[in-house]
C-alpha positions as CSV (number, residue, x, y, z in Angstrom):
1,M,23.4,-10.8,-25.2
2,K,23.8,-7.0,-25.2
3,N,25.1,-5.2,-22.1
4,L,23.1,-2.0,-21.4
5,T,24.7,1.3,-20.5
6,D,23.7,3.2,-17.4
7,E,21.5,5.6,-19.6
8,E,19.7,2.7,-21.2
9,L,19.0,1.1,-17.7
10,K,17.6,4.4,-16.4
11,E,15.0,4.4,-19.4
12,I,13.6,0.9,-18.4
13,N,10.1,1.2,-16.9
14,G,8.0,-1.5,-15.2
15,G,8.3,-4.3,-12.6
16,A,9.0,-1.8,-9.8
17,F,7.5,-2.5,-6.4
18,H,6.1,0.7,-4.9
19,F,5.9,0.8,-1.1
20,G,3.4,3.7,-1.1
21,I,0.9,1.6,-3.0
22,L,1.2,-1.2,-0.6
23,A,1.0,1.1,2.4
24,G,-2.2,2.8,1.0
25,I,-3.9,-0.6,0.5
26,V,-3.0,-1.7,4.0
27,A,-4.2,1.6,5.5
28,G,-7.5,1.3,3.5
29,V,-8.1,-2.3,4.7
30,S,-7.3,-1.4,8.2
31,F,-9.7,1.5,8.1
32,I,-12.6,-0.5,6.7
33,I,-12.1,-3.3,9.2
34,G,-12.2,-0.6,12.0
35,V,-15.4,0.9,10.7
36,I,-17.1,-2.5,10.3
37,D,-15.9,-3.5,13.9
38,G,-17.3,-0.2,15.2
39,L,-20.7,-0.8,13.7
40,V,-20.9,-4.4,14.7
41,R,-19.9,-4.1,18.3
42,P,-20.1,-0.5,19.5
43,L,-18.2,0.2,22.8
44,K,-18.8,3.1,25.1
45,C,-15.9,5.4,26.1
46,N,-14.6,4.8,29.6
47,F,-13.8,8.3,30.5
């Protein structure tokens, strides 16, 4: 087995988990659920 140097390790791509992608998916799903909920059971403002 070959040990990689720091420079070789920095050149490796892939397998990374990106928090921004997960946050975007969660925000999108939450928004769609909110829109569907607003259409299915509209509530009036109590102001």
